[in-house]
C-alpha positions in Angstrom: 0.0 -0.1 0.0 3.1 2.2 0.2 4.2 1.5 -3.3 3.2 4.8 -4.7 4.9 6.8 -1.9 7.8 4.5 -2.2 8.4 5.6 -5.7 7.7 9.2 -4.9 10.3 9.0 -2.3 12.9 7.4 -4.9 12.0 10.1 -7.4 13.1 12.9 -4.9 16.3 10.9 -4.2 16.7 10.9 -8.0 16.1 14.7 -8.0 19.0 14.9 -5.6 21.3 13.2 -7.8 20.2 15.3 -10.8 20.8 18.5 -8.9 24.4 17.0 -7.8 25.2 16.6 -11.4 24.2 20.3 -12.1 26.4 21.5 -9.3 29.5 19.4 -10.5 29.0 20.9 -14.0 28.6 24.5 -12.6 31.8 24.0 -10.8 33.7 22.9 -13.7 32.9 26.3 -15.4 35.3 28.1 -13.4 38.3 26.1 -15.2 37.0 27.3 -18.6 37.0 30.9 -17.2 40.5 30.7 -16.1 41.6 29.0 -19.4 39.9 31.8 -21.2 41.6 34.6 -19.0 45.2 33.0 -19.8 44.4 33.0 -23.5 43.5 36.5 -23.5 46.2 37.6 -21.5 48.7 35.8 -23.7 47.0 37.5 -26.8 47.6 40.9 -25.3 51.2 40.2 -24.8 51.7 38.7 -28.3 50.0 41.8 -30.1 52.1 44.3 -28.0 55.3 42.8 -29.7 54.0 43.5 -33.3 55.6 46.5 -34.6 55.0 49.1 -37.3 51.4 49.5 -36.1 50.4 46.2 -37.8 49.6 44.9 -34.3 47.0 47.6 -33.5 43.8 45.9 -34.9 44.9 42.6 -33.2 45.7 44.3 -29.9 42.4 45.9 -29.9 40.6 42.8 -30.5 42.5 40.9 -27.7 42.0 43.7 -25.3 38.3 43.6 -26.1 38.6 39.7 -25.5 40.3 40.1 -22.4 37.2 41.5 -21.0 35.2 38.2 -21.6 36.6 36.2 -18.5 35.7 39.1 -16.4 32.1 38.9 -17.7 31.9 35.2 -17.4 33.2 35.2 -13.7 30.2 36.7 -12.0 27.8 34.6 -14.2 29.9 31.5 -13.1 29.7 32.5 -9.6 26.1 33.2 -9.7 25.6 29.7 -11.1 27.7 28.2 -8.4 25.7 29.7 -5.8 22.4 28.5 -7.3 23.6 25.0 -7.8 24.8 24.9 -4.1 21.5 25.9 -3.0 19.6 23.6 -5.1 21.7 20.8 -3.8 20.9 21.9 -0.1 17.2 22.0 -1.3 17.1 18.7 -2.6 19.1 17.2 0.2 16.6 18.7 2.6 13.7 17.2 0.6 15.3 13.8 0.8 15.5 13.8 4.7 11.8 15.1 4.9 10.5 12.5 2.6 12.5 9.8 4.3 11.1 10.6 7.6 7.5 11.3 6.3 7.5 7.8 4.8 8.4 6.4 8.2 5.6 8.4 9.8 3.0 7.0 7.1 4.1 3.6 7.7 3.8 4.0 11.5 -0.1 5.5 11.0 -0.9 2.5 9.0 0.5 0.0 11.4 -1.4 1.5 14.1 -4.8 1.5 12.0 -7.5 -0.1 14.4 -7.8 -3.7 13.7 -10.6 -4.7 16.0 -14.0 -6.4 14.9 -16.0 -3.2 15.3 -13.5 -1.1 13.3 -13.3 -3.6 10.6 -17.1 -3.5 10.1 -16.9 0.2 9.6 -13.7 0.3 7.8 -13.1 0.6 4.0 -10.2 -2.2 3.9 -9.4 -1.0 0.4 -9.0 2.6 1.3 -5.1 2.6 2.1 -4.4 0.9 -1.3 -6.4 3.7 -3.0 -4.3 6.6 -1.4 -0.9 7.7 -2.6 -0.1 9.6 0.5 1.6 12.2 -1.6 -0.7 15.0 -0.7 -2.4 16.5 2.2 -5.6 15.6 1.2 -4.8 11.8 1.2 -3.8 12.0 4.8 -6.9 14.1 5.8 -8.8 11.2 3.9 -7.3 8.4 5.7 -7.4 10.3 9.4 -11.0 11.1 8.8 -12.0 7.5 8.3 -14.5 6.3 11.1 -12.2 3.5 12.1 -9.9 6.1 13.5 -12.6 7.0 16.1 -11.8 3.7 18.0 -9.4 3.0 20.7 -8.3 4.8 23.9 -8.3 8.7 23.9 -4.4 8.6 24.4 -4.3 6.2 21.1 -6.3 8.5 19.5 -4.4 11.5 20.4 -1.2 10.1 19.2 -2.8 9.0 15.8 -3.7 12.5 15.4 -0.5 14.0 16.4 1.3 11.7 14.0 -1.1 12.8 11.4 -0.4 16.3 12.0 3.3 15.9 11.7 2.7 14.2 8.5 0.8 17.3 7.2 3.7 19.6 8.3 6.0 17.4 6.8 4.4 17.5 3.3 3.8 21.2 3.6 7.3 21.6 4.3 8.5 19.3 1.5 6.3 21.0 -1.0 8.1 24.6 0.1 11.5 23.1 -0.5 10.4 21.6 -3.9 8.9 24.8 -4.8 12.3 26.6 -3.9 14.2 24.1 -5.8 12.2 24.8 -9.1 12.9 28.4 -8.5 16.7 27.8 -8.4 16.3 25.4 -11.7 14.6 28.5 -13.4 17.2 31.1 -12.1 19.9 28.7 -13.3 18.5 28.4 -16.7 18.4 32.1 -17.0 22.0 32.3 -15.8 23.1 29.9 -18.3 21.5 32.0 -21.2 23.6 34.8 -20.2 26.8 32.8 -20.3 26.0 31.3 -23.5 25.7 34.9 -24.9 29.1 35.7 -23.7 30.5 32.5 -25.3 28.9 33.7 -28.8 30.7 37.0 -28.4 34.2 35.3 -27.6 33.6 33.0 -30.5 32.9 36.2 -32.9 35.9 37.7 -31.5 38.1 34.7 -32.2 36.9 34.7 -35.7 37.8 38.5 -36.1 41.3 37.7 -34.7 41.8 34.9 -37.2 40.8 37.3 -40.0 43.3 40.0 -38.9 46.1 37.3 -38.4 45.8 36.2 -42.0 47.1 39.6 -43.0 50.1 39.4 -40.6 53.4 38.1 -41.8 55.1 38.3 -38.3 53.1 36.4 -35.6 50.1 35.5 -37.8 50.4 31.9 -37.1 50.6 32.6 -33.5 47.2 34.5 -33.5 45.5 31.9 -35.7 46.4 29.3 -33.1 45.2 31.7 -30.4 42.0 32.0 -32.1 41.6 28.0 -32.4 42.2 27.8 -28.9 39.7 30.2 -27.9 37.3 28.4 -30.2 37.9 25.1 -28.4 37.2 26.9 -25.1 33.9 28.0 -26.4 33.1 24.6 -27.8 33.8 23.2 -24.2 31.6 25.9 -22.7 28.9 25.4 -25.1 29.1 21.4 -24.1 28.9 22.0 -20.6 26.1 24.5 -20.6 24.1 22.2 -22.8 24.7 19.3 -20.3 23.6 21.4 -17.6 20.5 22.7 -19.5 19.5 19.1 -20.3 19.8 18.2 -16.4 17.8 21.4 -15.6 15.1 20.3 -18.0 14.9 16.8 -16.4 14.9 18.3 -12.8 12.3 20.8 -13.8 10.1 17.9 -15.3 10.4 15.9 -12.1 9.9 18.7 -9.5 6.7 19.8 -11.4 5.4 16.2 -11.2 6.4 15.7 -7.7 4.6 19.1 -6.6 1.3 17.7 -8.0 1.8 14.6 -6.0 2.6 12.2 -8.8 5.8 10.5 -9.5 7.4 8.8 -12.6 6.4 5.2 -12.8 9.8 4.0 -14.1 13.1 5.7 -13.4 14.4 5.3 -16.9 11.5 7.4 -18.3 13.5 10.7 -17.7 16.4 9.3 -19.6 
């Protein structure tokens, strides 16, 4: 009778794994930012060595490119903070749903089993409830069978039910915050992608200017190619993060409705 809730609990644990993947990918973006900074600094040094005014266009381009890592850094730091918050929220959600599962199991074990209770009791009720919404708990606890037993026993059941309601409310709040973090992370990724597009364009311009240079032209062609590789890696990692965000959003939206995925590989 707890199969649906067990799947719900596994889906929340699955969400935690998704968010950890997002966080790890977000942290790796710092390395790309550092690589971009190193390339831009080297470009400035090389352009300054070209004499006769021929290096001025290249110098202007690499100096503009040198601003890119400074633009990327705050975006990456914002993503890291969002990812850390997301991991914290999903870890809390996993703890809450584990505790809630144990409490629901206790309530079901404590259901009155006497003959009089059995006459009034809808024996199939627990199997029809998913226990993933507060309405399920209210429906279970309002059943006439829970009117039986000693006053202390009834009070204990009511107290457990109230804690279950509070846990589900808290879980809903954490999942709602996690959904907000996922949306904010998606927006931050869009800003990062636009910076990457600018860097790619600058690399193209540097390669074009390098073609007209006799001295040091090959160095700048190499620089442009390396910048392109960094941007390619940036695109790959942001794409991976976006896919994980899409997966996480779909799962959270379903969990907030009290539903769950029937199969774990449905998301893949």
